[in-house]
Steps between C-alpha positions, in 0.01 A plus 500: 500500500517747787850616592644408837339761729732764643436519877586870511254589222233283670550690826464831314180384332359385833568840655346680201185287506462561871545876463242506219242337727480216248267268690206282404264717705625825348459371144152368574405842640654674199303319231208366702383158612315419176803578284725304735278194468490547121880472480473144633265427207747634247340845459741788556316790333275584803809543719680698231198729454474555874859625515429733206777758469649451847876527492585428863732212589221260601313554171814462286605182678147358491480546124852368440533214747142376540318589179805439280476833320811684369578825680723800423854441623505838673185411698652168604819674612293736716298212648809289573751760613770249606443228244389692195400348170857369459467293818184330374685417178797354694259273691336383178166650602481754217651606173596852389349602168585855402354726764269231640528204736325180389425249778627142459348379828249602763589586859185482707465591867345214696372526855517196725389403849508194720468416866837659577458833325455683172713675242550560129717361223583626151480205264645509149376262229437490127256727317148357473299448181335843530838673487632262235189532286472127436569146627776445752839357404562147626777612738270757664564551873171556676452769761297480819158356416209352690652153530836627624331723758294204617807283551688783670209532743498125563865488607544414867608815689716305743882495518712242318868472409497395135255539214461410133290679237449279192397683185593838646387716207539864602590390854187599693482173696869517589453856628204393712679191632809701590295697753489186716775274363870556557626399154297434184609322182294613198500280188357528150567360154497856363818709529284808438280413798803455724634838385172661606521316835850642562389847393192498723700382802738794451219750438343405830821472701445129569810284545517126559344399165715273283399418142564173314391396153326168432174307500314383810747349750802471267677813629479381864580131459585352839385809691223530758305804614272604784264678258429443133262723308404484136264664255612250236419514127200278567272613217392197299616569143462286186823355369405599146658694214399866500406517871724755679705353783520792742780438748316671785204259490593190295728238656535303178322189629174330403184588693559542873821294502709795623297539819511122549879506462528780755282319754679165469846659503478776758525279809864416433583871511314583821684493829313314777212726599541700177199633311442541126225724363397530137221576258388244244250363251370145494286316248189290555566214258257230394288568808793494748471822702796735488542513877512119516778507243688752715459261794661228290796726424553566870477130581754426224762725665800292616514731802180486710322835502228678690261657248239774507360571153227754427320509165412866447313480169419268211461567127371301206748445212354774278509766773854397591616520138346844446654631824856410407476589132388850606773510765762471225360805323298323228147637531163372370443611142871527421683261267595178672266517800268219388796290382670524839178418686456191281855391583417511872173310451675232292763462770244464779290262290798270442533448878129486581513823702160635609608763758810684613543600863716780639613531855760510774722223632675494837734205546708430808770249577415382854781547746459141623431346159137405568231702314194597703335758270310396186245761401358554150214747486296708258446866591340673203367795700652847534759516775497756778847638424810471286749443781448139601854418610442566871182291487684207342781524757251500789316202348822297483577579865146404597521177300824398671356569845183308418702207367645461848159501671275197522130555574563507872771761453277713280215473752737629768608795284377857536396682183416855396296629206704683236423874500395499132223239547135604489177304534177542303169331579222469243139448609186425309238770566343439838735213591667506839795276408737580212492281191863584419789602725802623309854579614703732280869589486601859437858408402685197370309323227176669608331168573128477582373194686150384588502357852248334727390642838746282692809618313373859492459492876849358548661764278309775677624374839870480402622805688828358635349398834372140507643200308317357200386187685335694781323725248375199302363336814316818601352535151390137503311561823331810356399318182396185685730270302760238592827672601731230363319497164515879475873500574561239232304713253658834590869422541581420132322818395684700764826376350390633162404836650840532669687416179295739287538784751150536646633387839845530655672286761564716804 
């Protein structure tokens, strides 16, 4: 267990890290892009070799706090002039062994950016399997990985008064939420995780984060929040003897029951107009698609909810099993790998699972109690960027404005084309007219849409001057088609383009 962090020592460590230029960019420059990427795959030797015999503060801290390599105590004292090796020991981040300092945790610099600005955090978490030299302990506290960065980028960058981070882990989501939310409650079943959350808040000078221990909504019974965010322990894990139950990824339930419990229970803890965002897995069982099962969970909520669910990828049971067995530090060819994979396959087989989906859920408690958003979509293509929060916020605003417009109101509206939208036309050799007209988004989800000449002409004419109805009528005359029929065809598709960010209401 980490000791209660001393605020004064945390402030000293922050100042030392800043003076040492201990940033993500500086480390990547020091050991190179290839070595930096290798660290994420559990390979630390390329980075260590790149630093060679360097003894400057950045190199010493990189080896100690990122690569998990013991360093001479004298070198650590020189690198951390205020904190020293003794300060790291007091914080529970290292142990003194003779004349050396052995790391007990990593402290990685992490850059961040959203629509309101950019900055950097230092995030402490447990040593990974490369530093440990074997499988992770079950109470392992995960650092900042791909999934946590994804969820951080999905968070709405708009102000709110109260927030809740369920399954806080090292506290990265609470830190991100606090940039826009006045007060954040961070919960976890793991006291070690909550200790890291407190430590990381102090390291980064972030107040307004309160920690509470417990599962799901138990620590906040009776409370409501404007924002709820969660990277829950959603990984589907067999309930079988000999299968490690890692706290950071296993919620202790069967199949995807934990995500189902979150979805059906979150509405009672959202204030009117409040938004919950989370990552999750869902199973396709006996031919029932995973997204349809998610829809059933939303509909089973006692509190009516708006829902926007995106399936990002889908795996077969074998690929899923191999992924998470490796994630725990048990590698192919090592004792136990095949046994663990078989346990996953037996578990999936017992429920008739043929596929497992992964994706993002945005749930909102309507301010007036009447849901108007029900969107379940599959987007298995590469996205244009990692910071989707501003896009999601704009889509919700657009949806609410569209919900108040009937077709006549939309026809009277003036639209503009988003600045990141481009058009491509594909012709057969020698053909005058294109066979395919494609609109592409440069941001957001990076959508690509095939459109017909009528819709392409309308989008091209949306320059903030004439209303949609007048543009549709002019296009109908040019194409020699019935104006009323063209309007009826275009308006539903215009609604979709406004929601997805191709067009904007002026």
